[in-house]
SERO-526855 format. One record per atom (N, C-alpha, C, CB): residue number from 0; residue in one letter; x negated, y, z negated. Coordinates in Angstrom, 2 decimals. Each point is the difference from the previous one (the first is absolute). Glycine has a CB too. Example, Ala and Ser with C-alpha at 12.3 -4.5 7.8 and 13.67 -1.06 7.14 Angstrom:
<pts>
PT,n,res,X,Y,Z
PT,0,A,-13.19,-5.69,-7.80
PT,0,A,0.89,1.19,0.00
PT,0,A,-0.90,1.20,0.00
PT,0,A,1.89,-1.17,-1.25
PT,1,S,-1.54,2.22,1.97
PT,1,S,-0.82,1.19,-0.06
PT,1,S,0.77,1.09,-0.73
PT,1,S,-1.18,-0.63,2.15
</pts>
This chain:
<pts>
PT,n,res,X,Y,Z
PT,0,X,-23.16,-7.90,-37.96
PT,0,X,1.13,0.43,1.31
PT,0,X,0.45,-1.14,-0.33
PT,0,X,-0.84,1.45,2.11
PT,1,X,2.23,-2.81,-0.83
PT,1,X,0.33,-0.72,0.03
PT,1,X,-1.09,-0.98,0.15
PT,1,X,1.92,1.15,0.42
PT,2,X,-2.41,-0.75,0.98
PT,2,X,-1.58,-0.46,1.02
PT,2,X,-0.70,-1.02,-1.26
PT,2,X,-0.76,2.89,1.78
PT,3,X,0.14,-2.33,-3.12
PT,3,X,-1.56,-0.52,-1.14
PT,3,X,1.27,-0.48,-0.72
PT,3,X,-2.74,1.94,-0.36
PT,4,X,3.64,-1.90,-0.05
PT,4,X,1.01,-0.43,-1.03
PT,4,X,0.30,-1.25,0.72
PT,4,X,1.04,2.28,-1.04
PT,5,X,-0.96,-2.63,2.47
PT,5,X,0.99,-1.89,0.81
PT,5,X,-1.02,0.01,-0.14
PT,5,X,1.99,-0.68,1.79
PT,6,X,-3.01,1.04,-1.16
PT,6,X,-1.06,-0.59,0.83
PT,6,X,-0.54,-0.71,-0.77
PT,6,X,-0.37,1.49,1.42
PT,7,X,-0.26,-2.88,-1.33
PT,7,X,-0.73,-0.66,-0.98
PT,7,X,-1.94,0.36,0.15
PT,7,X,2.42,-2.10,0.13
PT,8,X,-2.46,2.64,1.14
PT,8,X,-1.80,0.03,-0.28
PT,8,X,-0.05,0.84,0.38
PT,8,X,-1.08,-1.68,0.13
PT,9,X,1.51,2.68,-0.71
PT,9,X,-0.66,1.63,-0.33
PT,9,X,1.47,0.38,1.25
PT,9,X,-3.89,0.13,-0.56
PT,10,X,3.70,1.65,0.53
PT,10,X,0.94,0.70,0.30
PT,10,X,-0.23,-0.53,1.84
PT,10,X,0.03,2.27,-2.48
PT,11,X,1.44,-2.00,3.32
PT,11,X,-0.36,-0.65,1.05
PT,11,X,0.20,1.41,1.69
PT,11,X,0.97,-3.02,-1.79
PT,12,X,-2.03,2.53,1.94
PT,12,X,-0.47,1.46,1.19
PT,12,X,1.32,-0.14,0.95
PT,12,X,-3.21,-0.14,0.30
PT,13,X,4.22,1.12,0.04
PT,13,X,1.06,0.12,0.89
PT,13,X,-0.38,0.96,0.94
PT,13,X,1.62,-0.64,-1.56
PT,14,X,-1.34,0.18,3.10
PT,14,X,-0.11,1.18,0.42
PT,14,X,0.20,1.56,0.29
PT,14,X,-0.18,-1.79,0.04
PT,15,X,0.11,2.79,0.58
PT,15,X,0.32,0.77,-0.18
PT,15,X,1.39,-0.08,0.76
PT,15,X,-2.28,0.84,-0.64
PT,16,X,3.82,-1.02,0.00
PT,16,X,1.23,0.73,1.13
PT,16,X,-0.01,1.22,0.93
PT,16,X,1.13,-0.79,-1.68
PT,17,X,-0.15,0.68,3.08
PT,17,X,0.40,1.51,0.40
PT,17,X,0.82,0.74,-0.75
PT,17,X,-0.20,-0.66,1.94
PT,18,X,0.89,-0.56,-2.19
PT,18,X,1.60,0.74,-1.05
PT,18,X,0.22,-0.87,-1.14
PT,18,X,1.61,0.83,2.08
PT,19,X,-1.46,-0.70,-3.41
PT,19,X,0.54,-0.16,-1.26
PT,19,X,1.03,-0.40,0.36
PT,19,X,-0.96,1.39,-1.25
PT,20,X,1.92,-2.61,0.25
PT,20,X,0.79,-0.59,0.33
PT,20,X,0.17,-0.41,-1.21
PT,20,X,-0.31,-0.29,2.18
PT,21,X,1.58,1.13,-2.62
PT,21,X,0.89,-0.74,-1.71
PT,21,X,-0.15,-1.34,-0.22
PT,21,X,1.96,1.39,0.13
PT,22,X,-2.94,-1.53,-1.46
PT,22,X,-0.25,-1.28,-0.42
PT,22,X,-1.63,-1.12,0.42
PT,22,X,2.95,0.55,0.17
PT,23,X,-2.90,0.68,0.77
PT,23,X,-1.68,-1.22,1.19
PT,23,X,-0.64,-0.33,-1.23
PT,23,X,-1.08,1.46,2.72
PT,24,X,0.73,-0.52,-3.75
PT,24,X,-0.56,-0.18,-0.88
PT,24,X,-0.43,-1.16,-0.82
PT,24,X,0.86,1.73,0.42
PT,25,X,0.80,-2.35,-0.80
PT,25,X,0.24,-0.84,-1.16
PT,25,X,-0.45,-1.60,1.24
PT,25,X,2.51,1.85,-2.12
PT,26,X,-2.29,-1.94,4.00
PT,26,X,0.43,-0.75,0.48
PT,26,X,-1.89,-0.51,0.05
PT,26,X,3.04,0.90,1.16
PT,27,X,-3.73,0.15,-1.10
PT,27,X,-0.90,-0.39,0.45
PT,27,X,-0.86,-0.05,-0.90
PT,27,X,0.59,0.56,1.82
PT,28,X,-0.30,-0.58,-2.88
PT,28,X,-0.76,-0.08,-1.28
PT,28,X,0.99,-2.56,-0.41
PT,28,X,-0.06,4.81,-1.29
PT,29,X,0.94,-4.32,1.12
PT,29,X,0.37,-1.84,0.43
PT,29,X,-0.65,-0.85,1.04
PT,29,X,2.12,0.65,-0.48
PT,30,X,-2.19,0.51,1.12
PT,30,X,-1.35,-1.02,1.04
PT,30,X,-1.05,-0.06,0.54
PT,30,X,1.13,-0.27,0.35
PT,31,X,-1.79,0.95,-1.24
PT,31,X,-1.01,0.36,-0.68
PT,31,X,-0.84,-0.91,-1.14
PT,31,X,1.33,1.94,0.65
PT,32,X,-0.13,-2.24,-1.52
PT,32,X,0.01,-1.22,-0.75
PT,32,X,0.67,-1.43,0.13
PT,32,X,-0.32,1.81,-1.09
PT,33,X,0.11,-1.74,2.59
PT,33,X,0.34,-1.21,0.78
PT,33,X,1.69,-0.85,-0.42
PT,33,X,-3.10,-0.24,0.07
PT,34,X,3.38,0.88,-0.63
PT,34,X,2.31,-0.42,-0.43
PT,34,X,0.09,0.98,1.21
PT,34,X,1.22,-0.10,-3.45
PT,35,X,-1.47,0.33,4.61
PT,35,X,0.75,-0.41,1.17
PT,35,X,-1.24,-0.64,1.29
PT,35,X,2.21,2.15,-0.75
PT,36,X,-1.75,-2.35,1.86
PT,36,X,-0.44,-1.43,1.03
PT,36,X,0.22,1.28,0.96
PT,36,X,0.97,-3.17,-0.75
PT,37,X,-2.39,2.91,1.48
PT,37,X,0.23,1.52,1.83
PT,37,X,-0.23,-1.35,0.72
PT,37,X,-1.60,3.29,-0.10
PT,38,X,2.03,-3.15,0.86
PT,38,X,-0.39,-0.42,1.50
PT,38,X,-1.55,-0.43,0.46
PT,38,X,1.89,1.67,0.43
PT,39,X,-2.72,-0.97,-1.21
PT,39,X,-1.15,-0.54,0.01
PT,39,X,-0.11,-1.47,-0.90
PT,39,X,-0.80,2.56,0.44
PT,40,X,0.59,-1.58,-1.54
PT,40,X,0.50,-1.42,-0.85
PT,40,X,0.66,-1.35,-0.29
PT,40,X,-0.30,1.52,-0.20
PT,41,X,1.10,-1.63,1.42
PT,41,X,1.06,-1.44,-0.56
PT,41,X,-0.44,-0.49,1.75
PT,41,X,2.91,0.87,-2.34
PT,42,X,-3.13,0.32,3.14
PT,42,X,-0.76,-1.06,1.12
PT,42,X,-1.29,-1.30,0.30
PT,42,X,0.90,2.12,0.38
PT,43,X,-2.09,-0.72,-1.25
PT,43,X,-0.98,-0.81,-0.44
PT,43,X,-0.17,-0.53,-1.49
PT,43,X,-0.86,1.17,1.83
PT,44,X,1.95,-1.28,-2.69
PT,44,X,-0.71,-0.94,-0.61
PT,44,X,-1.01,0.78,-1.38
PT,44,X,0.12,-1.53,2.65
PT,45,X,-0.11,2.84,-2.54
PT,45,X,-1.22,0.79,-0.85
PT,45,X,0.46,-0.14,-0.61
PT,45,X,-1.04,1.33,0.57
PT,46,X,0.71,-1.55,-2.13
PT,46,X,0.47,0.94,-1.13
PT,46,X,-0.42,1.47,-1.54
PT,46,X,0.79,-2.44,1.10
PT,47,X,0.28,2.14,-0.89
PT,47,X,-0.19,1.82,-0.77
PT,47,X,-1.51,0.71,-0.10
PT,47,X,1.99,-0.73,-1.80
PT,48,X,-2.58,-0.61,0.69
PT,48,X,-0.87,0.67,-0.47
PT,48,X,-1.98,-0.04,0.88
PT,48,X,2.22,-0.55,-2.41
PT,49,X,-0.93,-0.06,3.57
PT,49,X,-1.49,-0.18,0.87
PT,49,X,-0.93,1.55,0.76
PT,49,X,1.44,-2.67,0.76
PT,50,X,-2.54,2.67,-1.11
PT,50,X,0.33,1.64,0.68
PT,50,X,-0.45,0.40,1.43
PT,50,X,-0.33,0.77,-2.33
PT,51,X,0.14,-1.73,3.04
PT,51,X,0.61,-0.60,1.40
PT,51,X,1.46,0.75,0.99
PT,51,X,-0.94,-2.33,-1.50
PT,52,X,1.66,2.04,0.55
PT,52,X,1.31,0.24,-0.17
PT,52,X,0.72,1.49,-0.35
PT,52,X,-0.47,-2.36,-0.58
PT,53,X,-0.90,2.52,-0.18
PT,53,X,0.60,1.46,-0.15
PT,53,X,-0.52,1.76,1.19
PT,53,X,-0.02,-1.50,-2.98
PT,54,X,-1.33,0.78,2.88
PT,54,X,-0.69,0.70,1.11
PT,54,X,1.21,0.28,1.38
PT,54,X,-2.63,-1.37,-0.89
PT,55,X,2.98,-0.72,1.70
PT,55,X,0.54,0.16,0.93
PT,55,X,1.62,0.90,-0.36
PT,55,X,-1.66,-2.30,0.94
PT,56,X,2.16,2.24,-1.80
PT,56,X,1.51,0.63,-0.15
PT,56,X,-0.03,0.88,-0.14
PT,56,X,0.88,-1.12,-0.66
PT,57,X,-2.67,1.79,0.31
PT,57,X,0.20,1.59,0.16
PT,57,X,-0.26,0.87,1.26
PT,57,X,-0.57,-0.27,-2.20
PT,58,X,0.21,-0.51,2.98
PT,58,X,-0.54,-0.16,1.54
PT,58,X,1.25,-0.11,0.25
PT,58,X,-2.30,-1.13,0.35
PT,59,X,3.28,0.11,-0.15
PT,59,X,1.03,0.34,0.97
PT,59,X,1.28,0.90,-0.36
PT,59,X,-0.79,-2.14,0.81
PT,60,X,0.57,2.25,-2.96
PT,60,X,0.29,1.46,-0.41
PT,60,X,-0.10,1.38,1.36
PT,60,X,-1.17,-1.10,-2.65
PT,61,X,0.04,1.12,2.22
PT,61,X,-0.63,1.60,1.30
PT,61,X,0.49,-0.77,0.88
PT,61,X,-2.52,1.41,-0.45
PT,62,X,3.17,-2.28,1.27
PT,62,X,0.54,-0.50,1.59
PT,62,X,0.77,0.80,-0.50
PT,62,X,-0.29,-2.39,1.20
PT,63,X,0.79,1.82,-1.92
PT,63,X,1.73,-0.32,0.14
PT,63,X,0.05,1.65,-0.51
PT,63,X,0.94,-3.24,-0.78
PT,64,X,-1.71,4.02,0.45
PT,64,X,0.45,1.36,-0.66
PT,64,X,0.35,0.74,1.08
PT,64,X,-1.42,0.05,-1.95
PT,65,X,-0.13,-0.18,3.35
PT,65,X,0.06,0.51,0.76
PT,65,X,0.80,0.00,1.39
PT,65,X,-1.61,-0.01,-1.47
PT,66,X,2.27,-1.38,1.56
PT,66,X,1.11,-0.54,0.75
PT,66,X,0.74,0.87,-0.57
PT,66,X,-0.30,-2.33,0.51
PT,67,X,0.99,2.28,-1.49
PT,67,X,1.52,0.80,-0.62
PT,67,X,-0.48,2.39,0.17
PT,67,X,0.67,-3.25,-2.96
PT,68,X,-2.16,2.62,2.52
PT,68,X,0.39,1.71,0.36
PT,68,X,-0.51,-0.14,2.09
PT,68,X,-1.11,1.77,-3.49
PT,69,X,1.53,-2.06,3.90
PT,69,X,-0.45,0.24,1.77
PT,69,X,1.85,-0.36,-0.01
PT,69,X,-3.47,-1.21,1.18
PT,70,X,3.69,0.17,-1.84
PT,70,X,2.20,0.21,0.12
PT,70,X,0.61,0.99,-0.30
PT,70,X,0.41,-1.85,-0.66
PT,71,X,-1.07,2.22,-0.57
PT,71,X,0.96,1.01,-0.15
PT,71,X,-0.36,1.48,0.99
PT,71,X,0.39,-1.17,-2.65
PT,72,X,-1.91,0.74,3.10
PT,72,X,-0.03,1.00,0.97
PT,72,X,1.30,0.57,0.95
PT,72,X,-2.25,-1.05,-0.15
PT,73,X,2.33,-0.40,0.92
PT,73,X,0.44,-0.37,1.31
PT,73,X,2.21,0.03,-0.96
PT,73,X,-3.35,-2.18,1.74
PT,74,X,3.47,1.88,-2.60
PT,74,X,0.95,0.47,-0.27
PT,74,X,0.73,1.34,-0.15
PT,74,X,-0.76,-1.75,-0.46
PT,75,X,0.06,2.42,0.49
PT,75,X,-0.21,1.52,-1.02
PT,75,X,-0.08,1.11,1.87
PT,75,X,-2.31,-1.11,-3.39
PT,76,X,1.71,0.23,4.41
PT,76,X,0.20,0.19,1.11
PT,76,X,0.87,0.18,0.86
PT,76,X,-1.20,-0.64,-0.63
PT,77,X,1.66,-0.81,-0.04
PT,77,X,1.37,-0.24,0.99
PT,77,X,1.44,0.19,-0.53
PT,77,X,-1.41,-1.68,1.03
PT,78,X,1.38,2.67,-2.85
PT,78,X,0.65,-0.09,0.21
PT,78,X,0.35,1.78,-0.15
PT,78,X,0.04,-2.90,-0.36
PT,79,X,-1.91,3.55,1.04
PT,79,X,0.29,1.08,0.39
PT,79,X,0.95,0.57,1.63
PT,79,X,-2.20,-0.21,-1.79
PT,80,X,2.17,-1.37,2.45
PT,80,X,-0.11,0.01,1.76
PT,80,X,1.94,-0.46,-0.57
PT,80,X,-3.52,-1.24,1.85
PT,81,X,3.87,0.83,-3.34
PT,81,X,1.47,0.15,0.10
PT,81,X,0.56,0.94,-0.19
PT,81,X,0.05,-1.56,-0.41
PT,82,X,-0.40,2.11,-0.16
PT,82,X,0.60,1.75,-0.88
PT,82,X,-0.23,0.79,1.92
PT,82,X,-1.66,0.33,-3.98
PT,83,X,0.57,-0.49,4.86
PT,83,X,0.21,0.57,1.01
PT,83,X,0.86,-0.18,0.61
PT,83,X,-1.50,0.17,-0.08
PT,84,X,1.55,-1.86,0.34
PT,84,X,1.80,-0.34,1.01
PT,84,X,0.39,0.70,-0.21
PT,84,X,0.78,-1.73,0.09
PT,85,X,0.38,1.05,-2.10
PT,85,X,0.64,0.70,-0.28
PT,85,X,0.41,1.84,0.40
PT,85,X,-0.73,-2.21,-1.29
PT,86,X,-0.15,3.38,1.42
PT,86,X,-0.10,0.88,-0.22
PT,86,X,0.37,0.51,2.02
PT,86,X,-1.73,-0.37,-3.03
PT,87,X,1.44,-1.31,3.72
PT,87,X,0.12,0.49,1.28
PT,87,X,1.31,-0.60,0.30
PT,87,X,-2.49,0.25,0.67
PT,88,X,3.27,-1.06,-1.25
PT,88,X,1.70,-0.86,-0.07
PT,88,X,0.62,0.91,-0.28
PT,88,X,-0.16,-2.15,-0.81
PT,89,X,-0.57,2.90,-0.74
PT,89,X,1.21,1.56,0.23
PT,89,X,0.02,1.13,1.11
PT,89,X,-0.19,-0.07,-2.35
PT,90,X,-0.67,0.78,2.50
PT,90,X,-0.28,0.55,0.79
PT,90,X,0.75,-0.40,1.79
PT,90,X,-2.08,0.29,-2.13
PT,91,X,2.17,-1.46,2.16
PT,91,X,0.70,-0.87,1.64
PT,91,X,1.30,0.03,-1.19
PT,91,X,-2.19,-2.26,2.10
PT,92,X,2.69,2.01,-2.67
PT,92,X,1.09,-0.30,-0.80
PT,92,X,0.56,1.86,0.03
PT,92,X,-1.09,-2.77,-1.78
PT,93,X,1.11,3.55,1.92
PT,93,X,-0.07,1.51,-0.40
PT,93,X,0.65,0.07,1.09
PT,93,X,-2.03,0.86,-1.33
PT,94,X,0.88,-0.95,2.74
PT,94,X,0.23,0.30,1.07
PT,94,X,1.25,-1.24,0.83
PT,94,X,-2.71,1.42,-0.29
PT,95,X,3.08,-2.28,-0.41
PT,95,X,0.55,-0.87,0.04
PT,95,X,1.31,1.03,-0.07
PT,95,X,-1.72,-2.15,-0.86
PT,96,X,2.05,2.38,0.16
PT,96,X,1.49,0.57,-0.96
PT,96,X,0.84,1.52,0.71
PT,96,X,-1.55,-0.93,-2.68
PT,97,X,0.53,1.39,3.10
PT,97,X,-1.07,0.84,0.57
PT,97,X,1.16,0.39,1.44
PT,97,X,-2.96,-1.39,-1.09
PT,98,X,2.10,-0.10,1.87
PT,98,X,1.01,-0.32,1.43
PT,98,X,0.99,-0.43,0.38
PT,98,X,-1.24,-0.11,0.29
PT,99,X,1.23,-0.81,-1.84
PT,99,X,2.00,-0.43,-0.05
PT,99,X,0.90,1.75,0.24
PT,99,X,-0.23,-2.63,-2.68
PT,100,X,0.08,3.01,1.30
PT,100,X,0.27,1.48,0.03
PT,100,X,0.84,0.32,0.73
PT,100,X,-1.78,0.45,-0.44
PT,101,X,0.50,0.01,1.60
PT,101,X,0.19,0.54,1.35
PT,101,X,0.64,-0.52,0.78
PT,101,X,-1.52,0.69,-0.18
PT,102,X,1.11,-2.58,0.33
PT,102,X,1.39,-0.66,1.25
PT,102,X,1.51,0.19,-1.09
PT,102,X,-1.82,-2.66,1.64
PT,103,X,2.01,2.98,-2.67
PT,103,X,0.97,0.27,-0.53
PT,103,X,0.64,1.20,0.41
PT,103,X,-0.87,-1.27,-1.50
PT,104,X,0.10,1.70,1.75
PT,104,X,0.08,1.95,-0.02
PT,104,X,0.58,-0.47,1.61
PT,104,X,-2.67,1.92,-1.82
PT,105,X,2.04,-2.12,2.30
PT,105,X,-0.03,-0.36,1.44
PT,105,X,1.96,-1.07,0.89
PT,105,X,-3.76,-0.21,-0.98
PT,106,X,3.17,-0.42,0.09
PT,106,X,1.58,-0.64,-0.07
PT,106,X,0.67,0.90,-0.01
PT,106,X,-0.17,-1.73,-1.10
PT,107,X,0.55,2.17,0.31
PT,107,X,1.66,0.80,-0.41
PT,107,X,-0.59,1.52,1.27
PT,107,X,0.90,-0.81,-3.93
PT,108,X,-1.15,0.77,4.32
PT,108,X,-0.30,1.28,1.11
PT,108,X,0.47,-1.05,1.18
PT,108,X,-2.46,1.83,-1.03
PT,109,X,1.84,-2.51,0.87
PT,109,X,1.11,-1.14,1.76
PT,109,X,0.69,0.03,-0.38
PT,109,X,-0.64,-1.63,1.11
PT,110,X,1.67,1.26,-2.42
PT,110,X,1.32,-0.40,0.14
PT,110,X,0.63,1.06,0.11
PT,110,X,-0.11,-1.84,-1.04
PT,111,X,0.16,3.11,0.16
PT,111,X,-0.09,1.17,0.65
PT,111,X,0.43,0.62,0.99
PT,111,X,-1.16,-0.50,-0.83
PT,112,X,0.25,-0.28,2.22
PT,112,X,-0.22,0.68,0.94
PT,112,X,1.17,-1.00,0.90
PT,112,X,-2.83,1.17,-0.52
PT,113,X,2.26,-2.58,-0.28
PT,113,X,1.46,-0.62,1.25
PT,113,X,2.21,0.24,-0.48
PT,113,X,-2.57,-2.75,0.46
PT,114,X,2.36,3.13,-1.55
PT,114,X,1.29,0.84,-0.65
PT,114,X,0.65,0.80,0.83
PT,114,X,-0.97,0.11,-1.93
PT,115,X,-0.33,0.86,1.85
PT,115,X,0.07,1.82,1.29
PT,115,X,-0.06,-1.03,1.20
PT,115,X,-1.92,2.73,-1.13
PT,116,X,1.01,-3.06,1.51
PT,116,X,0.30,-1.10,1.78
PT,116,X,1.58,-0.21,0.28
PT,116,X,-2.30,-1.90,-0.39
PT,117,X,2.36,0.55,-0.70
PT,117,X,2.40,-0.38,0.46
PT,117,X,0.44,0.79,-0.74
PT,117,X,0.73,-2.59,0.19
PT,118,X,-0.93,3.26,-0.32
PT,118,X,0.80,1.61,-0.32
PT,118,X,0.32,1.03,1.00
PT,118,X,-1.16,-0.15,-1.91
PT,119,X,-0.01,-0.22,2.95
PT,119,X,0.13,1.17,1.31
PT,119,X,-0.01,-0.78,1.13
PT,119,X,-1.26,1.96,-0.94
PT,120,X,1.27,-3.19,0.56
PT,120,X,0.75,-0.63,1.42
PT,120,X,1.54,-0.31,0.02
PT,120,X,-2.18,-1.15,0.34
PT,121,X,3.28,1.51,-1.64
PT,121,X,1.05,-0.60,0.08
PT,121,X,0.31,1.35,0.16
PT,121,X,0.24,-2.33,-1.14
PT,122,X,-0.32,4.03,0.61
PT,122,X,0.04,0.78,0.21
PT,122,X,-0.24,0.31,1.36
PT,122,X,-0.19,0.02,-2.10
PT,123,X,-0.51,-0.11,2.87
PT,123,X,0.11,-0.18,1.38
PT,123,X,0.40,-0.81,1.56
PT,123,X,-1.04,0.94,-1.61
PT,124,X,1.96,-1.41,0.11
PT,124,X,0.79,-1.19,1.29
PT,124,X,-0.38,-1.59,-0.21
PT,124,X,-0.29,1.96,2.03
PT,125,X,-0.72,-2.07,-2.86
PT,125,X,0.07,-2.08,0.27
PT,125,X,-1.41,-0.15,0.73
PT,125,X,3.07,-0.69,0.75
PT,126,X,-2.50,-0.52,-0.91
PT,126,X,-1.56,-0.88,0.38
PT,126,X,-0.01,0.33,1.77
PT,126,X,0.10,-2.60,-2.21
PT,127,X,1.13,2.26,2.37
PT,127,X,0.29,0.73,1.57
PT,127,X,-1.05,0.60,0.41
PT,127,X,2.17,0.52,-0.29
PT,128,X,-1.47,0.94,-0.06
PT,128,X,-1.60,0.85,0.40
PT,128,X,-0.85,0.21,-0.51
PT,128,X,0.71,0.84,0.78
PT,129,X,-1.23,-1.19,-1.77
PT,129,X,-1.29,-0.27,-0.57
PT,129,X,-0.52,-1.04,1.07
PT,129,X,0.57,0.48,-2.68
PT,130,X,-0.18,-1.55,2.71
PT,130,X,-0.95,-0.78,1.34
PT,130,X,-0.05,0.62,1.30
PT,130,X,0.61,-2.09,-0.89
PT,131,X,0.79,2.73,1.76
PT,131,X,-0.32,0.67,1.08
PT,131,X,-1.06,1.34,-0.25
PT,131,X,2.38,-0.96,0.84
PT,132,X,-2.45,1.98,-2.09
PT,132,X,-0.93,0.77,-0.04
PT,132,X,-1.92,-1.17,0.11
PT,132,X,2.41,2.14,-1.68
PT,133,X,-2.38,-3.08,1.44
PT,133,X,-1.08,-0.39,-0.24
PT,133,X,-0.37,-1.10,1.21
PT,133,X,0.39,0.66,-2.62
PT,134,X,0.81,-0.30,3.29
PT,134,X,-0.53,-0.56,1.10
PT,134,X,-0.68,0.99,1.53
PT,134,X,1.89,-1.89,-1.19
PT,135,X,-0.64,3.11,0.54
PT,135,X,-1.02,1.08,1.22
PT,135,X,-1.55,0.71,-1.22
PT,135,X,3.07,1.36,2.03
PT,136,X,-3.44,-1.39,-2.62
PT,136,X,-0.84,-0.20,-0.62
PT,136,X,-0.97,-0.70,0.81
PT,136,X,1.38,0.21,-1.84
PT,137,X,-1.33,-1.44,1.26
PT,137,X,-1.10,-0.88,0.97
PT,137,X,0.14,0.66,1.77
PT,137,X,0.45,-2.72,-1.81
PT,138,X,0.87,2.50,2.60
PT,138,X,-0.58,0.21,1.59
PT,138,X,-0.81,2.13,-0.06
PT,138,X,2.89,-2.39,1.62
PT,139,X,-2.92,2.68,-2.38
PT,139,X,-0.64,1.48,-0.08
PT,139,X,-1.34,-0.42,-0.46
PT,139,X,2.12,1.58,-0.65
PT,140,X,-2.42,-2.59,0.10
PT,140,X,-0.85,0.09,-0.22
PT,140,X,-1.18,-0.33,1.09
PT,140,X,1.33,-0.13,-2.04
PT,141,X,-0.48,-1.42,2.81
PT,141,X,-0.74,-0.78,0.50
PT,141,X,-0.21,1.10,2.07
PT,141,X,1.17,-2.96,-2.33
PT,142,X,0.59,4.20,2.44
PT,142,X,-0.43,0.08,1.33
PT,142,X,-1.43,1.10,-0.67
PT,142,X,2.84,-0.37,2.01
PT,143,X,-2.76,1.59,-3.24
PT,143,X,-1.46,0.39,-0.44
PT,143,X,-1.44,-1.33,0.50
PT,143,X,1.61,1.47,-2.47
PT,144,X,-1.19,-2.14,2.13
PT,144,X,-1.56,-1.13,0.24
PT,144,X,-0.21,-0.19,1.66
PT,144,X,0.49,-1.83,-2.47
PT,145,X,0.98,1.84,3.11
PT,145,X,-0.52,-0.63,0.94
PT,145,X,-0.83,1.74,0.89
PT,145,X,2.25,-2.85,0.00
PT,146,X,-1.10,4.15,-0.61
PT,146,X,-0.37,0.92,0.58
PT,146,X,-1.86,0.76,0.12
PT,146,X,2.83,-0.06,-0.69
PT,147,X,-3.34,-0.87,-0.16
PT,147,X,-1.19,0.45,-0.71
PT,147,X,-0.91,-1.05,0.68
PT,147,X,0.98,1.03,-2.41
PT,148,X,-0.69,-2.43,2.50
PT,148,X,-0.78,-1.05,0.64
PT,148,X,-0.52,0.63,1.73
PT,148,X,1.64,-2.17,-1.69
PT,149,X,0.00,2.77,1.03
PT,149,X,0.14,-0.26,2.51
PT,149,X,-0.24,1.16,0.14
PT,149,X,2.17,-1.57,1.16
</pts>
């Protein structure tokens, strides 16, 4: 394997990853051989041949692997929530489309009723007679109200 070939002090022990990425073995082998620096070795100044560095690196990688697993679970949860939100938005968009169609139909019906009312006003003698009819209707309603109240 790449680990045993590239590592200078024998096979390099790698923590078991939760997911396998293409080329991860090659990068790990290069790291074990000391050809790739890590944040720990750069920050602490520990060389690649130091046994303490390998143990601490393995612990660090295990911690990072756990953190990445937790992050992966969080991303999966967020993905599920995102899908749920998208489904809810799709349902609401359908409801809005139905409401829009209903409003269009009602607007057309109201327009037709307005045209018919205008035609009736013209046939019945124009606005003068219509105004008189409305005024008489209001008087009748007021008289009925006064008759009921008194």
